[in-house]
mmCIF file of the N, C-alpha and C atoms, coordinates in Angstrom:
data_MODEL
# 
_entry.id   MODEL 
# 
loop_
_atom_site.group_PDB 
_atom_site.id 
_atom_site.type_symbol 
_atom_site.label_atom_id 
_atom_site.label_alt_id 
_atom_site.label_comp_id 
_atom_site.label_asym_id 
_atom_site.label_entity_id 
_atom_site.label_seq_id 
_atom_site.pdbx_PDB_ins_code 
_atom_site.Cartn_x 
_atom_site.Cartn_y 
_atom_site.Cartn_z 
_atom_site.occupancy 
_atom_site.B_iso_or_equiv 
_atom_site.pdbx_formal_charge 
_atom_site.auth_seq_id 
_atom_site.auth_comp_id 
_atom_site.auth_asym_id 
_atom_site.auth_atom_id 
_atom_site.pdbx_PDB_model_num 
ATOM 1   N N  . MET A 1 1  ? 0.846   -1.178 0.000  1.00 0.00 ? 1  MET A N  1 
ATOM 2   C CA . MET A 1 1  ? 0.000   0.000  0.000  1.00 0.00 ? 1  MET A CA 1 
ATOM 3   C C  . MET A 1 1  ? 0.892   1.241  0.000  1.00 0.00 ? 1  MET A C  1 
ATOM 4   N N  . ASP A 1 2  ? 0.555   2.215  -0.817 1.00 0.00 ? 2  ASP A N  1 
ATOM 5   C CA . ASP A 1 2  ? 1.299   3.470  -0.861 1.00 0.00 ? 2  ASP A CA 1 
ATOM 6   C C  . ASP A 1 2  ? 1.047   4.278  0.393  1.00 0.00 ? 2  ASP A C  1 
ATOM 7   N N  . LYS A 1 3  ? 2.055   5.024  0.809  1.00 0.00 ? 3  LYS A N  1 
ATOM 8   C CA . LYS A 1 3  ? 1.909   5.905  1.968  1.00 0.00 ? 3  LYS A CA 1 
ATOM 9   C C  . LYS A 1 3  ? 1.072   7.120  1.574  1.00 0.00 ? 3  LYS A C  1 
ATOM 10  N N  . VAL A 1 4  ? 0.107   7.468  2.408  1.00 0.00 ? 4  VAL A N  1 
ATOM 11  C CA . VAL A 1 4  ? -0.704  8.661  2.181  1.00 0.00 ? 4  VAL A CA 1 
ATOM 12  C C  . VAL A 1 4  ? -0.551  9.583  3.379  1.00 0.00 ? 4  VAL A C  1 
ATOM 13  N N  . THR A 1 5  ? -0.667  10.859 3.128  1.00 0.00 ? 5  THR A N  1 
ATOM 14  C CA . THR A 1 5  ? -0.563  11.853 4.187  1.00 0.00 ? 5  THR A CA 1 
ATOM 15  C C  . THR A 1 5  ? -1.815  12.710 4.164  1.00 0.00 ? 5  THR A C  1 
ATOM 16  N N  . ALA A 1 6  ? -2.396  12.918 5.319  1.00 0.00 ? 6  ALA A N  1 
ATOM 17  C CA . ALA A 1 6  ? -3.602  13.737 5.440  1.00 0.00 ? 6  ALA A CA 1 
ATOM 18  C C  . ALA A 1 6  ? -3.272  15.016 6.184  1.00 0.00 ? 6  ALA A C  1 
ATOM 19  N N  . ALA A 1 7  ? -3.871  16.109 5.738  1.00 0.00 ? 7  ALA A N  1 
ATOM 20  C CA . ALA A 1 7  ? -3.653  17.400 6.385  1.00 0.00 ? 7  ALA A CA 1 
ATOM 21  C C  . ALA A 1 7  ? -4.717  17.704 7.432  1.00 0.00 ? 7  ALA A C  1 
ATOM 22  N N  . THR A 1 8  ? -5.859  17.034 7.363  1.00 0.00 ? 8  THR A N  1 
ATOM 23  C CA . THR A 1 8  ? -6.954  17.296 8.298  1.00 0.00 ? 8  THR A CA 1 
ATOM 24  C C  . THR A 1 8  ? -7.575  15.978 8.746  1.00 0.00 ? 8  THR A C  1 
ATOM 25  N N  . ALA A 1 9  ? -8.358  16.038 9.804  1.00 0.00 ? 9  ALA A N  1 
ATOM 26  C CA . ALA A 1 9  ? -9.061  14.844 10.272 1.00 0.00 ? 9  ALA A CA 1 
ATOM 27  C C  . ALA A 1 9  ? -10.035 14.344 9.212  1.00 0.00 ? 9  ALA A C  1 
ATOM 28  N N  . HIS A 1 10 ? -10.728 15.254 8.558  1.00 0.00 ? 10 HIS A N  1 
ATOM 29  C CA . HIS A 1 10 ? -11.676 14.845 7.512  1.00 0.00 ? 10 HIS A CA 1 
ATOM 30  C C  . HIS A 1 10 ? -10.960 14.125 6.379  1.00 0.00 ? 10 HIS A C  1 
ATOM 31  N N  . GLU A 1 11 ? -9.799  14.640 6.003  1.00 0.00 ? 11 GLU A N  1 
ATOM 32  C CA . GLU A 1 11 ? -9.037  14.004 4.929  1.00 0.00 ? 11 GLU A CA 1 
ATOM 33  C C  . GLU A 1 11 ? -8.560  12.621 5.357  1.00 0.00 ? 11 GLU A C  1 
ATOM 34  N N  . ALA A 1 12 ? -8.090  12.493 6.593  1.00 0.00 ? 12 ALA A N  1 
ATOM 35  C CA . ALA A 1 12 ? -7.640  11.191 7.093  1.00 0.00 ? 12 ALA A CA 1 
ATOM 36  C C  . ALA A 1 12 ? -8.783  10.185 7.064  1.00 0.00 ? 12 ALA A C  1 
ATOM 37  N N  . LEU A 1 13 ? -9.961  10.599 7.490  1.00 0.00 ? 13 LEU A N  1 
ATOM 38  C CA . LEU A 1 13 ? -11.104 9.685  7.498  1.00 0.00 ? 13 LEU A CA 1 
ATOM 39  C C  . LEU A 1 13 ? -11.571 9.350  6.086  1.00 0.00 ? 13 LEU A C  1 
ATOM 40  N N  . THR A 1 14 ? -11.347 10.242 5.145  1.00 0.00 ? 14 THR A N  1 
ATOM 41  C CA . THR A 1 14 ? -11.651 9.933  3.748  1.00 0.00 ? 14 THR A CA 1 
ATOM 42  C C  . THR A 1 14 ? -10.753 8.805  3.258  1.00 0.00 ? 14 THR A C  1 
ATOM 43  N N  . PHE A 1 15 ? -9.464  8.853  3.615  1.00 0.00 ? 15 PHE A N  1 
ATOM 44  C CA . PHE A 1 15 ? -8.559  7.760  3.262  1.00 0.00 ? 15 PHE A CA 1 
ATOM 45  C C  . PHE A 1 15 ? -9.010  6.458  3.915  1.00 0.00 ? 15 PHE A C  1 
ATOM 46  N N  . VAL A 1 16 ? -9.385  6.518  5.179  1.00 0.00 ? 16 VAL A N  1 
ATOM 47  C CA . VAL A 1 16 ? -9.854  5.326  5.884  1.00 0.00 ? 16 VAL A CA 1 
ATOM 48  C C  . VAL A 1 16 ? -11.090 4.766  5.199  1.00 0.00 ? 16 VAL A C  1 
ATOM 49  N N  . GLY A 1 17 ? -12.048 5.630  4.902  1.00 0.00 ? 17 GLY A N  1 
ATOM 50  C CA . GLY A 1 17 ? -13.283 5.198  4.245  1.00 0.00 ? 17 GLY A CA 1 
ATOM 51  C C  . GLY A 1 17 ? -13.046 4.583  2.879  1.00 0.00 ? 17 GLY A C  1 
ATOM 52  N N  . ALA A 1 18 ? -11.970 4.996  2.217  1.00 0.00 ? 18 ALA A N  1 
ATOM 53  C CA . ALA A 1 18 ? -11.627 4.450  0.900  1.00 0.00 ? 18 ALA A CA 1 
ATOM 54  C C  . ALA A 1 18 ? -10.770 3.189  1.012  1.00 0.00 ? 18 ALA A C  1 
ATOM 55  N N  . GLY A 1 19 ? -10.517 2.743  2.258  1.00 0.00 ? 19 GLY A N  1 
ATOM 56  C CA . GLY A 1 19 ? -9.721  1.538  2.457  1.00 0.00 ? 19 GLY A CA 1 
ATOM 57  C C  . GLY A 1 19 ? -8.234  1.760  2.284  1.00 0.00 ? 19 GLY A C  1 
ATOM 58  N N  . ARG A 1 20 ? -7.777  2.985  2.453  1.00 0.00 ? 20 ARG A N  1 
ATOM 59  C CA . ARG A 1 20 ? -6.364  3.313  2.235  1.00 0.00 ? 20 ARG A CA 1 
ATOM 60  C C  . ARG A 1 20 ? -5.608  3.551  3.531  1.00 0.00 ? 20 ARG A C  1 
ATOM 61  N N  . GLY A 1 21 ? -6.154  3.165  4.675  1.00 0.00 ? 21 GLY A N  1 
ATOM 62  C CA . GLY A 1 21 ? -5.426  3.341  5.913  1.00 0.00 ? 21 GLY A CA 1 
ATOM 63  C C  . GLY A 1 21 ? -6.289  3.160  7.136  1.00 0.00 ? 21 GLY A C  1 
ATOM 64  N N  . ALA A 1 22 ? -5.661  3.416  8.269  1.00 0.00 ? 22 ALA A N  1 
ATOM 65  C CA . ALA A 1 22 ? -6.333  3.355  9.568  1.00 0.00 ? 22 ALA A CA 1 
ATOM 66  C C  . ALA A 1 22 ? -5.788  4.505  10.406 1.00 0.00 ? 22 ALA A C  1 
ATOM 67  N N  . VAL A 1 23 ? -6.609  5.004  11.314 1.00 0.00 ? 23 VAL A N  1 
ATOM 68  C CA . VAL A 1 23 ? -6.224  6.140  12.140 1.00 0.00 ? 23 VAL A CA 1 
ATOM 69  C C  . VAL A 1 23 ? -6.675  5.874  13.574 1.00 0.00 ? 23 VAL A C  1 
ATOM 70  N N  . GLU A 1 24 ? -5.791  6.138  14.519 1.00 0.00 ? 24 GLU A N  1 
ATOM 71  C CA . GLU A 1 24 ? -6.186  6.070  15.929 1.00 0.00 ? 24 GLU A CA 1 
ATOM 72  C C  . GLU A 1 24 ? -6.755  7.421  16.315 1.00 0.00 ? 24 GLU A C  1 
ATOM 73  N N  . VAL A 1 25 ? -7.948  7.412  16.895 1.00 0.00 ? 25 VAL A N  1 
ATOM 74  C CA . VAL A 1 25 ? -8.601  8.647  17.323 1.00 0.00 ? 25 VAL A CA 1 
ATOM 75  C C  . VAL A 1 25 ? -9.201  8.434  18.705 1.00 0.00 ? 25 VAL A C  1 
ATOM 76  N N  . GLY A 1 26 ? -9.516  9.527  19.374 1.00 0.00 ? 26 GLY A N  1 
ATOM 77  C CA . GLY A 1 26 ? -10.204 9.441  20.655 1.00 0.00 ? 26 GLY A CA 1 
ATOM 78  C C  . GLY A 1 26 ? -11.657 9.019  20.452 1.00 0.00 ? 26 GLY A C  1 
ATOM 79  N N  . ALA A 1 27 ? -12.280 8.570  21.514 1.00 0.00 ? 27 ALA A N  1 
ATOM 80  C CA . ALA A 1 27 ? -13.654 8.080  21.441 1.00 0.00 ? 27 ALA A CA 1 
ATOM 81  C C  . ALA A 1 27 ? -14.631 9.146  20.948 1.00 0.00 ? 27 ALA A C  1 
ATOM 82  N N  . SER A 1 28 ? -14.348 10.408 21.199 1.00 0.00 ? 28 SER A N  1 
ATOM 83  C CA . SER A 1 28 ? -15.258 11.471 20.762 1.00 0.00 ? 28 SER A CA 1 
ATOM 84  C C  . SER A 1 28 ? -15.326 11.594 19.250 1.00 0.00 ? 28 SER A C  1 
ATOM 85  N N  . ALA A 1 29 ? -14.347 11.055 18.544 1.00 0.00 ? 29 ALA A N  1 
ATOM 86  C CA . ALA A 1 29 ? -14.361 11.139 17.079 1.00 0.00 ? 29 ALA A CA 1 
ATOM 87  C C  . ALA A 1 29 ? -15.595 10.463 16.496 1.00 0.00 ? 29 ALA A C  1 
ATOM 88  N N  . ARG A 1 30 ? -16.058 9.416  17.130 1.00 0.00 ? 30 ARG A N  1 
ATOM 89  C CA . ARG A 1 30 ? -17.256 8.707  16.640 1.00 0.00 ? 30 ARG A CA 1 
ATOM 90  C C  . ARG A 1 30 ? -18.453 9.658  16.578 1.00 0.00 ? 30 ARG A C  1 
ATOM 91  N N  . ARG A 1 31 ? -18.545 10.541 17.548 1.00 0.00 ? 31 ARG A N  1 
ATOM 92  C CA . ARG A 1 31 ? -19.659 11.489 17.598 1.00 0.00 ? 31 ARG A CA 1 
ATOM 93  C C  . ARG A 1 31 ? -19.441 12.651 16.631 1.00 0.00 ? 31 ARG A C  1 
ATOM 94  N N  . TYR A 1 32 ? -18.240 13.203 16.606 1.00 0.00 ? 32 TYR A N  1 
ATOM 95  C CA . TYR A 1 32 ? -17.982 14.396 15.803 1.00 0.00 ? 32 TYR A CA 1 
ATOM 96  C C  . TYR A 1 32 ? -17.720 14.104 14.329 1.00 0.00 ? 32 TYR A C  1 
ATOM 97  N N  . TYR A 1 33 ? -17.239 12.916 14.036 1.00 0.00 ? 33 TYR A N  1 
ATOM 98  C CA . TYR A 1 33 ? -16.906 12.564 12.654 1.00 0.00 ? 33 TYR A CA 1 
ATOM 99  C C  . TYR A 1 33 ? -17.646 11.302 12.222 1.00 0.00 ? 33 TYR A C  1 
ATOM 100 N N  . ALA A 1 34 ? -18.931 11.222 12.505 1.00 0.00 ? 34 ALA A N  1 
ATOM 101 C CA . ALA A 1 34 ? -19.714 10.052 12.128 1.00 0.00 ? 34 ALA A CA 1 
ATOM 102 C C  . ALA A 1 34 ? -19.747 9.933  10.608 1.00 0.00 ? 34 ALA A C  1 
ATOM 103 N N  . ARG A 1 35 ? -19.405 8.755  10.112 1.00 0.00 ? 35 ARG A N  1 
ATOM 104 C CA . ARG A 1 35 ? -19.377 8.505  8.669  1.00 0.00 ? 35 ARG A CA 1 
ATOM 105 C C  . ARG A 1 35 ? -19.841 7.079  8.427  1.00 0.00 ? 35 ARG A C  1 
ATOM 106 N N  . PRO A 1 36 ? -20.656 6.869  7.403  1.00 0.00 ? 36 PRO A N  1 
ATOM 107 C CA . PRO A 1 36 ? -21.118 5.510  7.119  1.00 0.00 ? 36 PRO A CA 1 
ATOM 108 C C  . PRO A 1 36 ? -20.020 4.609  6.547  1.00 0.00 ? 36 PRO A C  1 
ATOM 109 N N  . ASP A 1 37 ? -18.935 5.196  6.052  1.00 0.00 ? 37 ASP A N  1 
ATOM 110 C CA . ASP A 1 37 ? -17.862 4.399  5.449  1.00 0.00 ? 37 ASP A CA 1 
ATOM 111 C C  . ASP A 1 37 ? -16.696 4.124  6.398  1.00 0.00 ? 37 ASP A C  1 
ATOM 112 N N  . VAL A 1 38 ? -16.841 4.501  7.670  1.00 0.00 ? 38 VAL A N  1 
ATOM 113 C CA . VAL A 1 38 ? -15.768 4.307  8.651  1.00 0.00 ? 38 VAL A CA 1 
ATOM 114 C C  . VAL A 1 38 ? -16.329 3.581  9.868  1.00 0.00 ? 38 VAL A C  1 
ATOM 115 N N  . ALA A 1 39 ? -15.641 2.519  10.289 1.00 0.00 ? 39 ALA A N  1 
ATOM 116 C CA . ALA A 1 39 ? -16.018 1.794  11.507 1.00 0.00 ? 39 ALA A CA 1 
ATOM 117 C C  . ALA A 1 39 ? -15.078 2.213  12.628 1.00 0.00 ? 39 ALA A C  1 
ATOM 118 N N  . TYR A 1 40 ? -15.630 2.609  13.754 1.00 0.00 ? 40 TYR A N  1 
ATOM 119 C CA . TYR A 1 40 ? -14.843 2.967  14.927 1.00 0.00 ? 40 TYR A CA 1 
ATOM 120 C C  . TYR A 1 40 ? -14.811 1.763  15.849 1.00 0.00 ? 40 TYR A C  1 
ATOM 121 N N  . VAL A 1 41 ? -13.621 1.326  16.201 1.00 0.00 ? 41 VAL A N  1 
ATOM 122 C CA . VAL A 1 41 ? -13.442 0.149  17.042 1.00 0.00 ? 41 VAL A CA 1 
ATOM 123 C C  . VAL A 1 41 ? -12.771 0.573  18.337 1.00 0.00 ? 41 VAL A C  1 
ATOM 124 N N  . HIS A 1 42 ? -13.416 0.293  19.466 1.00 0.00 ? 42 HIS A N  1 
ATOM 125 C CA . HIS A 1 42 ? -12.867 0.657  20.766 1.00 0.00 ? 42 HIS A CA 1 
ATOM 126 C C  . HIS A 1 42 ? -11.663 -0.228 21.079 1.00 0.00 ? 42 HIS A C  1 
ATOM 127 N N  . VAL A 1 43 ? -10.558 0.371  21.477 1.00 0.00 ? 43 VAL A N  1 
ATOM 128 C CA . VAL A 1 43 ? -9.366  -0.360 21.897 1.00 0.00 ? 43 VAL A CA 1 
ATOM 129 C C  . VAL A 1 43 ? -9.354  -0.304 23.425 1.00 0.00 ? 43 VAL A C  1 
ATOM 130 N N  . HIS A 1 44 ? -9.724  -1.394 24.045 1.00 0.00 ? 44 HIS A N  1 
ATOM 131 C CA . HIS A 1 44 ? -9.953  -1.424 25.489 1.00 0.00 ? 44 HIS A CA 1 
ATOM 132 C C  . HIS A 1 44 ? -8.702  -1.161 26.330 1.00 0.00 ? 44 HIS A C  1 
ATOM 133 N N  . ASP A 1 45 ? -7.531  -1.554 25.846 1.00 0.00 ? 45 ASP A N  1 
ATOM 134 C CA . ASP A 1 45 ? -6.339  -1.385 26.667 1.00 0.00 ? 45 ASP A CA 1 
ATOM 135 C C  . ASP A 1 45 ? -5.498  -0.173 26.257 1.00 0.00 ? 45 ASP A C  1 
ATOM 136 N N  . ALA A 1 46 ? -6.066  0.718  25.463 1.00 0.00 ? 46 ALA A N  1 
ATOM 137 C CA . ALA A 1 46 ? -5.345  1.937  25.075 1.00 0.00 ? 46 ALA A CA 1 
ATOM 138 C C  . ALA A 1 46 ? -5.393  2.946  26.220 1.00 0.00 ? 46 ALA A C  1 
ATOM 139 N N  . PRO A 1 47 ? -4.338  3.736  26.360 1.00 0.00 ? 47 PRO A N  1 
ATOM 140 C CA . PRO A 1 47 ? -4.372  4.765  27.405 1.00 0.00 ? 47 PRO A CA 1 
ATOM 141 C C  . PRO A 1 47 ? -5.410  5.832  27.061 1.00 0.00 ? 47 PRO A C  1 
ATOM 142 N N  . PRO A 1 48 ? -5.935  6.519  28.055 1.00 0.00 ? 48 PRO A N  1 
ATOM 143 C CA . PRO A 1 48 ? -6.936  7.546  27.771 1.00 0.00 ? 48 PRO A CA 1 
ATOM 144 C C  . PRO A 1 48 ? -6.317  8.711  27.000 1.00 0.00 ? 48 PRO A C  1 
ATOM 145 N N  . VAL A 1 49 ? -7.136  9.352  26.200 1.00 0.00 ? 49 VAL A N  1 
ATOM 146 C CA . VAL A 1 49 ? -6.705  10.527 25.447 1.00 0.00 ? 49 VAL A CA 1 
ATOM 147 C C  . VAL A 1 49 ? -6.902  11.747 26.335 1.00 0.00 ? 49 VAL A C  1 
ATOM 148 N N  . GLU A 1 50 ? -5.892  12.585 26.407 1.00 0.00 ? 50 GLU A N  1 
ATOM 149 C CA . GLU A 1 50 ? -6.006  13.809 27.193 1.00 0.00 ? 50 GLU A CA 1 
ATOM 150 C C  . GLU A 1 50 ? -6.134  14.997 26.256 1.00 0.00 ? 50 GLU A C  1 
ATOM 151 N N  . TRP A 1 51 ? -6.962  15.965 26.633 1.00 0.00 ? 51 TRP A N  1 
ATOM 152 C CA . TRP A 1 51 ? -7.218  17.146 25.821 1.00 0.00 ? 51 TRP A CA 1 
ATOM 153 C C  . TRP A 1 51 ? -6.720  18.380 26.550 1.00 0.00 ? 51 TRP A C  1 
ATOM 154 N N  . ALA A 1 52 ? -6.412  19.393 25.794 1.00 0.00 ? 52 ALA A N  1 
ATOM 155 C CA . ALA A 1 52 ? -5.958  20.647 26.388 1.00 0.00 ? 52 ALA A CA 1 
ATOM 156 C C  . ALA A 1 52 ? -6.393  21.809 25.513 1.00 0.00 ? 52 ALA A C  1 
ATOM 157 N N  . LEU A 1 53 ? -6.605  22.954 26.127 1.00 0.00 ? 53 LEU A N  1 
ATOM 158 C CA . LEU A 1 53 ? -6.871  24.176 25.373 1.00 0.00 ? 53 LEU A CA 1 
ATOM 159 C C  . LEU A 1 53 ? -5.550  24.735 24.868 1.00 0.00 ? 53 LEU A C  1 
ATOM 160 N N  . VAL A 1 54 ? -5.539  25.189 23.640 1.00 0.00 ? 54 VAL A N  1 
ATOM 161 C CA . VAL A 1 54 ? -4.350  25.833 23.088 1.00 0.00 ? 54 VAL A CA 1 
ATOM 162 C C  . VAL A 1 54 ? -4.773  27.075 22.319 1.00 0.00 ? 54 VAL A C  1 
ATOM 163 N N  . TRP A 1 55 ? -3.886  28.055 22.281 1.00 0.00 ? 55 TRP A N  1 
ATOM 164 C CA . TRP A 1 55 ? -4.130  29.252 21.493 1.00 0.00 ? 55 TRP A CA 1 
ATOM 165 C C  . TRP A 1 55 ? -2.785  29.880 21.171 1.00 0.00 ? 55 TRP A C  1 
ATOM 166 N N  . ARG A 1 56 ? -2.780  30.736 20.185 1.00 0.00 ? 56 ARG A N  1 
ATOM 167 C CA . ARG A 1 56 ? -1.543  31.423 19.810 1.00 0.00 ? 56 ARG A CA 1 
ATOM 168 C C  . ARG A 1 56 ? -1.106  32.326 20.957 1.00 0.00 ? 56 ARG A C  1 
ATOM 169 N N  . ALA A 1 57 ? 0.173   32.313 21.252 1.00 0.00 ? 57 ALA A N  1 
ATOM 170 C CA . ALA A 1 57 ? 0.697   33.113 22.362 1.00 0.00 ? 57 ALA A CA 1 
ATOM 171 C C  . ALA A 1 57 ? 0.407   34.591 22.174 1.00 0.00 ? 57 ALA A C  1 
ATOM 172 N N  . ASP A 1 58 ? 0.443   35.067 20.930 1.00 0.00 ? 58 ASP A N  1 
ATOM 173 C CA . ASP A 1 58 ? 0.203   36.490 20.693 1.00 0.00 ? 58 ASP A CA 1 
ATOM 174 C C  . ASP A 1 58 ? -1.284  36.841 20.663 1.00 0.00 ? 58 ASP A C  1 
ATOM 175 N N  . ALA A 1 59 ? -2.142  35.851 20.935 1.00 0.00 ? 59 ALA A N  1 
ATOM 176 C CA . ALA A 1 59 ? -3.580  36.092 20.953 1.00 0.00 ? 59 ALA A CA 1 
ATOM 177 C C  . ALA A 1 59 ? -4.166  35.849 22.347 1.00 0.00 ? 59 ALA A C  1 
ATOM 178 N N  . ALA A 1 60 ? -3.361  35.906 23.362 1.00 0.00 ? 60 ALA A N  1 
ATOM 179 C CA . ALA A 1 60 ? -3.809  35.645 24.730 1.00 0.00 ? 60 ALA A CA 1 
ATOM 180 C C  . ALA A 1 60 ? -4.488  36.886 25.297 1.00 0.00 ? 60 ALA A C  1 
ATOM 181 N N  . THR A 1 61 ? -5.706  37.125 24.867 1.00 0.00 ? 61 THR A N  1 
ATOM 182 C CA . THR A 1 61 ? -6.473  38.267 25.339 1.00 0.00 ? 61 THR A CA 1 
ATOM 183 C C  . THR A 1 61 ? -7.067  37.968 26.709 1.00 0.00 ? 61 THR A C  1 
ATOM 184 N N  . ALA A 1 62 ? -7.667  38.973 27.314 1.00 0.00 ? 62 ALA A N  1 
ATOM 185 C CA . ALA A 1 62 ? -8.332  38.783 28.614 1.00 0.00 ? 62 ALA A CA 1 
ATOM 186 C C  . ALA A 1 62 ? -9.461  37.762 28.481 1.00 0.00 ? 62 ALA A C  1 
ATOM 187 N N  . ARG A 1 63 ? -10.179 37.777 27.368 1.00 0.00 ? 63 ARG A N  1 
ATOM 188 C CA . ARG A 1 63 ? -11.269 36.798 27.164 1.00 0.00 ? 63 ARG A CA 1 
ATOM 189 C C  . ARG A 1 63 ? -10.723 35.377 27.067 1.00 0.00 ? 63 ARG A C  1 
ATOM 190 N N  . VAL A 1 64 ? -9.631  35.215 26.344 1.00 0.00 ? 64 VAL A N  1 
ATOM 191 C CA . VAL A 1 64 ? -9.030  33.886 26.214 1.00 0.00 ? 64 VAL A CA 1 
ATOM 192 C C  . VAL A 1 64 ? -8.581  33.389 27.582 1.00 0.00 ? 64 VAL A C  1 
ATOM 193 N N  . ARG A 1 65 ? -7.902  34.230 28.328 1.00 0.00 ? 65 ARG A N  1 
ATOM 194 C CA . ARG A 1 65 ? -7.453  33.833 29.669 1.00 0.00 ? 65 ARG A CA 1 
ATOM 195 C C  . ARG A 1 65 ? -8.637  33.527 30.581 1.00 0.00 ? 65 ARG A C  1 
ATOM 196 N N  . ALA A 1 66 ? -9.709  34.305 30.506 1.00 0.00 ? 66 ALA A N  1 
ATOM 197 C CA . ALA A 1 66 ? -10.903 34.058 31.337 1.00 0.00 ? 66 ALA A CA 1 
ATOM 198 C C  . ALA A 1 66 ? -11.555 32.733 30.962 1.00 0.00 ? 66 ALA A C  1 
ATOM 199 N N  . PHE A 1 67 ? -11.633 32.450 29.664 1.00 0.00 ? 67 PHE A N  1 
ATOM 200 C CA . PHE A 1 67 ? -12.208 31.180 29.224 1.00 0.00 ? 67 PHE A CA 1 
ATOM 201 C C  . PHE A 1 67 ? -11.353 30.016 29.720 1.00 0.00 ? 67 PHE A C  1 
ATOM 202 N N  . ALA A 1 68 ? -10.037 30.127 29.578 1.00 0.00 ? 68 ALA A N  1 
ATOM 203 C CA . ALA A 1 68 ? -9.142  29.067 30.026 1.00 0.00 ? 68 ALA A CA 1 
ATOM 204 C C  . ALA A 1 68 ? -9.273  28.839 31.529 1.00 0.00 ? 68 ALA A C  1 
ATOM 205 N N  . GLU A 1 69 ? -9.392  29.914 32.285 1.00 0.00 ? 69 GLU A N  1 
ATOM 206 C CA . GLU A 1 69 ? -9.548  29.795 33.734 1.00 0.00 ? 69 GLU A CA 1 
ATOM 207 C C  . GLU A 1 69 ? -10.879 29.125 34.081 1.00 0.00 ? 69 GLU A C  1 
ATOM 208 N N  . ALA A 1 70 ? -11.952 29.508 33.392 1.00 0.00 ? 70 ALA A N  1 
ATOM 209 C CA . ALA A 1 70 ? -13.263 28.894 33.636 1.00 0.00 ? 70 ALA A CA 1 
ATOM 210 C C  . ALA A 1 70 ? -13.233 27.406 33.294 1.00 0.00 ? 70 ALA A C  1 
ATOM 211 N N  . ALA A 1 71 ? -12.587 27.070 32.196 1.00 0.00 ? 71 ALA A N  1 
ATOM 212 C CA . ALA A 1 71 ? -12.487 25.659 31.807 1.00 0.00 ? 71 ALA A CA 1 
ATOM 213 C C  . ALA A 1 71 ? -11.683 24.876 32.841 1.00 0.00 ? 71 ALA A C  1 
ATOM 214 N N  . ALA A 1 72 ? -10.578 25.444 33.306 1.00 0.00 ? 72 ALA A N  1 
ATOM 215 C CA . ALA A 1 72 ? -9.761  24.771 34.322 1.00 0.00 ? 72 ALA A CA 1 
ATOM 216 C C  . ALA A 1 72 ? -10.548 24.576 35.609 1.00 0.00 ? 72 ALA A C  1 
ATOM 217 N N  . ASP A 1 73 ? -11.329 25.575 36.003 1.00 0.00 ? 73 ASP A N  1 
ATOM 218 C CA . ASP A 1 73 ? -12.164 25.451 37.204 1.00 0.00 ? 73 ASP A CA 1 
ATOM 219 C C  . ASP A 1 73 ? -13.195 24.337 37.042 1.00 0.00 ? 73 ASP A C  1 
ATOM 220 N N  . LEU A 1 74 ? -13.796 24.258 35.870 1.00 0.00 ? 74 LEU A N  1 
ATOM 221 C CA . LEU A 1 74 ? -14.798 23.225 35.597 1.00 0.00 ? 74 LEU A CA 1 
ATOM 222 C C  . LEU A 1 74 ? -14.185 21.828 35.679 1.00 0.00 ? 74 LEU A C  1 
ATOM 223 N N  . VAL A 1 75 ? -13.005 21.674 35.116 1.00 0.00 ? 75 VAL A N  1 
ATOM 224 C CA . VAL A 1 75 ? -12.322 20.381 35.172 1.00 0.00 ? 75 VAL A CA 1 
ATOM 225 C C  . VAL A 1 75 ? -11.990 20.044 36.623 1.00 0.00 ? 75 VAL A C  1 
ATOM 226 N N  . ALA A 1 76 ? -11.501 21.006 37.374 1.00 0.00 ? 76 ALA A N  1 
ATOM 227 C CA . ALA A 1 76 ? -11.143 20.763 38.770 1.00 0.00 ? 76 ALA A CA 1 
ATOM 228 C C  . ALA A 1 76 ? -12.355 20.323 39.590 1.00 0.00 ? 76 ALA A C  1 
ATOM 229 N N  . GLU A 1 77 ? -13.519 20.870 39.290 1.00 0.00 ? 77 GLU A N  1 
ATOM 230 C CA . GLU A 1 77 ? -14.749 20.495 40.006 1.00 0.00 ? 77 GLU A CA 1 
ATOM 231 C C  . GLU A 1 77 ? -15.133 19.043 39.750 1.00 0.00 ? 77 GLU A C  1 
ATOM 232 N N  . HIS A 1 78 ? -14.756 18.498 38.605 1.00 0.00 ? 78 HIS A N  1 
ATOM 233 C CA . HIS A 1 78 ? -15.163 17.134 38.218 1.00 0.00 ? 78 HIS A CA 1 
ATOM 234 C C  . HIS A 1 78 ? -14.079 16.094 38.470 1.00 0.00 ? 78 HIS A C  1 
ATOM 235 N N  . ARG A 1 79 ? -13.043 16.470 39.178 1.00 0.00 ? 79 ARG A N  1 
ATOM 236 C CA . ARG A 1 79 ? -11.985 15.485 39.507 1.00 0.00 ? 79 ARG A CA 1 
ATOM 237 C C  . ARG A 1 79 ? -12.124 15.015 40.905 1.00 0.00 ? 79 ARG A C  1 
# 
């Protein structure tokens, strides 16, 4: 099989749907990228996927910092 490179998640799943590869994704991908041509298979012994907020350093406005702080507080409440 030839090597293919995808620039986006949608492009990667298009390759998968065409039978040209496989991609490891987090469980949320099934919900956000539902496709009839792709089967999502749970890997029971895989480590959990961790998520983080990211933004450009030169775009760290007061709103961005406030949102990040609110998100961190929300996560802390659920741990």
